KELONU-249751 format. One line per 8 residues: number of its first residue (from 1); their letters; for each residue x, y, z of C-alpha. Coordinates in Angstrom, 1 decimal, m for minus. Example, Ala and Ser with C-alpha at 12.3 -4.5 7.8 and 13.67 -1.06 7.14 Angstrom:
1> AS> 12.3,m4.5,7.8  13.7,m1.1,7.1
***
This chain:
1> XXXXXXXX> m35.7,18.0,m38.1  m35.0,18.6,m34.4  m34.0,22.4,m35.0  m37.2,23.0,m36.4  m39.6,21.0,m34.6  m40.3,24.1,m32.2  m42.0,25.9,m35.1  m43.8,22.8,m36.2
9> XXXXXXXX> m45.1,22.2,m32.6  m46.5,25.7,m32.6  m48.2,25.3,m35.7  m49.7,22.1,m34.8  m50.9,23.4,m31.6  m52.7,26.2,m33.4  m54.3,24.0,m35.6  m52.4,25.7,m38.6
17> XXXXXXXX> m51.8,23.2,m41.5  m48.4,22.7,m42.9  m46.4,20.7,m45.4  m43.5,18.7,m44.3  m40.6,17.4,m46.7  m38.2,15.1,m45.0  m35.1,13.4,m47.0  m35.7,10.0,m46.9
25> XXXXXXXX> m33.0,8.7,m49.2  m29.8,10.0,m51.0  m27.4,8.8,m53.3  m23.8,9.7,m54.2  m22.7,13.6,m53.3  m25.9,14.8,m51.5  m25.4,17.9,m48.7  m28.1,16.5,m46.3
33> XXXXXXXX> m28.4,13.0,m44.6  m31.8,11.4,m44.4  m33.9,12.9,m41.6  m33.1,16.3,m42.7  m36.6,18.3,m43.1  m38.2,21.4,m44.3  m41.7,22.8,m43.4  m44.0,25.3,m45.2
41> XXXXXXXX> m46.6,26.6,m42.6  m48.7,29.6,m42.3  m48.2,32.8,m44.0  m45.9,31.0,m46.4  m43.3,30.9,m43.5  m40.3,28.6,m44.1  m38.1,26.7,m41.7  m35.6,23.9,m42.4
49> XXXXXXXX> m33.6,22.7,m45.5  m33.3,19.6,m47.4  m30.4,20.5,m49.8  m28.6,23.5,m48.7  m30.2,25.3,m51.1  m30.4,23.6,m54.4  m34.0,22.6,m54.2  m35.7,24.5,m52.0
57> XXXXXXXX> m37.7,26.6,m54.4  m39.3,23.3,m55.8  m39.8,22.1,m52.2  m41.7,25.0,m51.2  m44.1,24.5,m54.3  m44.4,21.0,m53.5  m45.5,21.5,m49.7  m48.2,24.0,m50.8
65> XXXXXXXX> m49.5,21.4,m52.9  m49.9,18.7,m50.5  m51.6,20.9,m47.8  m54.0,22.0,m50.7  m54.5,18.2,m51.6  m54.3,16.5,m48.3  m52.1,14.0,m49.9  m48.2,13.2,m49.4
73> XXXXXXXX> m45.9,12.8,m52.3  m42.6,11.4,m53.0  m40.3,12.9,m55.3  m36.7,12.4,m56.4  m34.4,15.4,m57.4  m31.0,15.1,m59.2  m28.3,16.3,m61.3  m29.2,16.6,m65.0
81> XXXXXXXX> m26.4,16.8,m67.5  m29.0,18.9,m69.8  m29.5,21.7,m67.5  m27.3,21.5,m64.4  m28.5,24.6,m63.1  m32.5,23.6,m63.3  m34.3,22.2,m60.3  m31.8,19.6,m59.4
89> XXXXXXXX> m28.6,19.0,m57.3  m26.0,20.5,m59.1  m23.3,18.9,m57.0  m24.1,15.7,m58.8  m26.2,14.0,m55.9  m29.7,12.7,m55.8  m32.2,13.0,m53.0  m35.7,11.5,m52.3
97> XXXXXXXX> m38.2,13.5,m50.2  m41.5,12.7,m48.7  m43.7,15.8,m48.8  m46.7,15.2,m46.6  m49.4,17.5,m45.0  m49.6,17.5,m41.1  m52.6,18.3,m39.1  m54.5,16.7,m36.0
105> XXXXXXXX> m56.6,14.9,m38.2  m54.0,13.1,m40.4  m51.2,12.7,m37.7  m53.0,12.9,m34.4  m49.3,11.8,m32.7  m47.4,15.0,m34.2  m47.7,17.0,m31.0  m46.9,14.0,m28.5
113> XXXXXXXX> m43.6,13.5,m30.5  m42.6,17.2,m30.7  m43.0,17.4,m27.1  m41.1,14.1,m26.3  m38.1,15.6,m28.7  m38.0,18.6,m26.5  m38.0,16.9,m23.0  m35.0,14.2,m24.5
121> XXXXXXXX> m37.5,11.4,m24.3  m36.6,8.8,m27.1  m39.1,8.2,m30.1  m38.9,6.8,m33.3  m41.5,7.9,m35.9  m42.3,5.5,m38.9  m43.8,6.8,m42.0  m45.1,5.0,m45.0
129> XXXXXXXX> m43.4,6.5,m48.1  m44.2,4.1,m51.0  m46.4,0.7,m51.5  m50.1,m0.2,m51.0  m50.2,1.2,m47.3  m51.4,4.6,m47.5  m48.2,7.1,m47.9  m47.5,9.5,m45.3
137> XXXXXXXX> m49.4,7.4,m42.7  m47.5,7.6,m39.4  m46.8,5.4,m36.5  m44.9,7.1,m33.4  m42.9,4.7,m31.1  m41.6,5.0,m27.7  m39.8,2.5,m25.5  m43.0,1.8,m23.6
145> XXXXXXXX> m46.0,2.9,m26.0  m47.1,3.5,m29.5  m49.3,6.0,m31.0  m51.1,5.6,m34.6  m51.1,3.3,m37.5  m49.5,2.2,m40.7  m52.7,0.6,m42.1  m52.6,m3.2,m40.7
153> XXXXXXXX> m52.1,m4.9,m37.4  m49.2,m6.8,m38.9  m47.3,m4.0,m40.3  m47.7,m2.0,m37.0  m46.3,m4.9,m35.1  m43.4,m5.5,m37.2  m42.6,m1.9,m37.4  m42.8,m1.4,m33.8
161> XXXXXXXX> m40.1,m3.9,m33.2  m37.9,m2.7,m35.7  m38.6,1.0,m34.6  m37.6,0.3,m30.8  m34.2,m1.5,m32.4  m33.2,1.6,m34.2  m34.1,3.9,m31.3  m31.9,2.1,m29.4
169> XXXXXXXX> m29.0,2.9,m32.0  m30.1,6.5,m32.6  m30.5,5.2,m36.4  m32.4,6.6,m39.2  m33.3,4.6,m42.6  m35.6,2.8,m44.5  m37.1,m0.6,m44.0  m39.1,m2.8,m46.2
177> XXXXXXXX> m42.0,m4.9,m45.3  m45.0,m7.0,m46.9  m48.5,m5.5,m46.7  m49.1,m7.0,m43.2  m45.7,m7.0,m41.7  m44.1,m9.9,m43.7  m40.2,m9.6,m43.1  m39.4,m11.2,m46.6
185> XXXXXXXX> m41.3,m9.0,m48.9  m40.5,m5.4,m50.0  m44.2,m4.3,m51.2  m44.3,m1.3,m48.4  m41.2,0.7,m47.8  m41.4,2.8,m44.3  m39.1,5.3,m43.4  m37.9,5.2,m39.3
193> XXXXXXXX> m36.9,8.4,m38.3  m35.3,8.3,m34.5  m35.1,11.0,m32.1  m32.7,10.1,m29.3  m31.5,12.4,m26.8  m28.8,14.9,m28.2  m25.2,13.4,m27.6  m23.0,14.6,m24.6
201> XXXXXXXX> m19.9,16.7,m24.7  m18.0,16.5,m21.6  m15.6,19.3,m21.1  m12.9,18.9,m18.0  m11.1,21.8,m17.0  m12.9,25.3,m16.5  m10.3,27.4,m18.1  m10.7,30.1,m20.6
209> XXXXXXXX> m10.4,27.3,m23.6  m13.3,25.5,m22.1  m15.9,28.3,m22.4  m15.1,28.7,m26.2  m15.1,24.8,m26.5  m18.5,24.7,m24.5  m20.1,27.3,m27.0  m19.0,25.4,m30.2
217> XXXXXXXX> m20.1,22.2,m28.6  m23.8,23.5,m28.0  m23.7,25.1,m31.5  m23.0,21.5,m32.9  m25.9,20.3,m31.0  m24.3,18.6,m27.9  m25.5,18.6,m24.4  m22.6,20.1,m22.8
225> XXXXXXXX> m21.4,19.9,m19.2  m18.1,21.6,m17.9  m16.5,19.8,m14.6  m13.7,21.2,m12.6  m12.7,20.7,m9.0  m11.9,24.1,m8.4  m15.1,26.1,m7.3  m13.4,29.4,m8.3
233> XXXXXXXX> m13.3,28.6,m11.9  m16.5,26.3,m12.4  m18.9,29.1,m11.9  m22.0,29.3,m14.2  m21.2,32.9,m15.0  m18.4,32.2,m16.9  m20.2,29.9,m19.4  m23.1,30.0,m21.8
241> XXXXXXXX> m26.5,29.5,m20.2  m27.5,26.4,m21.5  m24.1,24.5,m20.4  m24.2,22.7,m17.2  m21.4,23.4,m14.6  m20.3,21.0,m12.3  m17.8,21.3,m9.1  m16.3,17.8,m8.6
249> XXXXXXXX> m12.9,15.9,m9.0  m13.1,15.1,m12.8  m12.6,11.3,m12.7  m15.4,11.1,m9.7  m17.9,12.8,m12.0  m17.0,10.6,m15.2  m17.3,7.4,m12.8  m20.8,8.6,m11.9
257> XXXXXXXX> m21.8,9.3,m15.5  m23.3,7.4,m18.3  m21.4,7.6,m21.8  m22.0,6.0,m25.1  m20.6,5.9,m28.7  m21.7,9.3,m29.4  m20.2,11.1,m26.3  m17.3,13.5,m26.9
265> XXXXXXXX> m14.8,14.2,m24.1  m12.6,16.9,m24.0  m9.9,17.0,m21.4  m8.6,20.7,m21.0  m6.9,20.8,m17.5  m3.4,19.5,m18.7  m2.5,19.1,m15.2  m1.3,15.4,m14.3
273> XXXXXXXX> m3.3,15.1,m10.9  m6.7,15.7,m12.6  m6.3,14.6,m16.2  m4.4,11.2,m15.7  m6.9,9.7,m13.4  m9.6,11.1,m15.7  m8.0,9.5,m18.7  m7.6,6.0,m17.2
281> XXXXXXXX> m11.4,6.3,m16.8  m12.4,7.5,m20.0  m10.1,5.4,m22.0  m12.0,2.2,m20.7  m15.3,3.4,m21.5  m17.5,4.1,m24.4  m16.8,7.3,m26.3  m16.6,8.9,m29.8
289> XXXXXXXX> m13.8,11.4,m29.0  m11.3,11.5,m26.3  m8.9,14.3,m26.8  m6.7,16.1,m24.1  m5.1,19.4,m24.4  m1.0,20.0,m23.7  2.2,20.5,m25.2  4.0,17.7,m26.7
297> XXXXXXXX> 6.2,17.4,m23.7  3.2,17.2,m21.9  1.8,14.6,m24.0  4.5,12.4,m23.6  4.6,12.7,m19.8  1.0,11.8,m19.8  1.5,8.8,m22.0  3.9,7.6,m19.7
305> XXXXXXXX> 1.8,8.0,m16.8  m1.4,5.9,m18.7  0.9,3.0,m19.6  2.3,3.0,m16.1  m1.3,3.0,m15.0  m1.8,m0.4,m17.0  m3.6,1.1,m20.0  m2.8,m0.9,m23.1
313> XXXXXXXX> m2.0,0.2,m26.8  m5.5,m0.1,m28.1  m6.7,1.9,m25.2  m3.9,4.8,m25.7  m4.4,4.8,m29.4  m8.2,6.3,m28.6  m6.6,9.3,m27.3  m6.5,12.3,m29.6
321> XXXXXXXX> m3.5,14.3,m28.1  m2.6,16.8,m28.6  m6.2,17.9,m29.2  m7.4,19.5,m32.1  m6.3,19.8,m36.0  m3.1,21.9,m36.9  m5.0,25.2,m37.8  m2.3,27.5,m36.6
329> XXXXXXXX> m4.9,28.4,m33.6  m4.2,30.5,m30.9  m6.9,32.3,m29.4  m9.3,30.1,m27.5  m12.0,30.7,m30.0  m9.5,29.5,m32.9  m8.4,26.4,m30.6  m12.3,25.6,m30.1
337> XXXXXXXX> m12.6,25.6,m33.8  m9.9,23.4,m34.0  m11.0,21.1,m31.5  m14.6,20.9,m33.4  m12.8,20.1,m36.7  m11.3,17.3,m35.4  m14.5,16.0,m33.6  m16.4,16.5,m37.1
345> XXXXXXXX> m13.4,14.9,m39.0  m13.5,11.9,m36.8  m17.4,11.6,m36.9  m17.6,11.7,m40.7  m14.4,10.1,m41.7  m12.7,13.4,m42.8  m9.3,13.8,m43.9  m8.9,17.2,m42.2
353> XXXXXXXX> m7.0,18.4,m45.2  m8.4,21.3,m47.7  m11.0,20.2,m49.9  m9.1,21.8,m52.9  m6.3,19.1,m52.3  m8.7,16.3,m52.4  m10.5,14.1,m55.1  m14.1,12.5,m55.1
361> XXXXXXX> m17.3,13.2,m53.5  m17.5,16.3,m50.9  m20.3,14.5,m49.1  m19.7,10.7,m49.2  m22.0,8.6,m47.4  m21.6,8.1,m43.6  m18.6,5.6,m42.6
***
């Protein structure tokens, strides 16, 4: 959804109705997670994807139908033993989609939501997907304000509280309530879609590998910062235009920078005067991934220095070093792919092995 919001915001501002399909539930081996979206706008323009190509043709028609009728629909697509290549997911999974029309009259908060996401302001959108409440009704929830309604005051109050809790976690999923927000009932199903700011990637060491890692980090959706104490290397012209470049001692910069459980830290300096103080700081703070470049000899020396610095076994176990998966990478771009592959594997619980050598679901549920 984040990727297609610029187009949706433009259609909305122009007053052009569009049909928006969003994945609200998945089962078994589904290629996209809840929140993945596809829209059909003016001139039959299509943006986004909900299944990687399996059901997009059918969704295209549904989106046109809901715009014409003005009524949202809930549809499930799944694998069919009788005709695996008919409309359905030939990968064996099942997805449930909410397909709804979007106009200023039906969703007066949509423009503000699009602006918030573009500005990095956290917001959760709650949408009724089933039950006695109006399907497709939306409630936009920020940390300090609310816009829209799901139909009743009690339902709005209960959903607002849950939406703010999900927003703090950057989580997306379904919740169940009574018609007036009763917690122990499940008459109304609401989809909470959280838009937290993009996760951060902090790259330390403005060497040639850093530019490639920064590019692939931005491609994966991270907000990338490159930091190096040497101004001759830390120059913006050496990096993509959307990458922040900072001249500062790495450990001092990290001390002043907030990180969370989604943050990726890549230490590419492989110089102990930079990376040891930096890793002492990094390994004691929240982060999804902490990787350090260097040879095995460099790694052994680094680990000894970190142990001497007081880090315990649990803290040291968080370090991915030497950084990246074993792809036989040589060039900076190949090394960046190796690093990105390890980050993705760690995020989703992948083994890093060739899929041809594994069994089971290709797209298992989130760990």
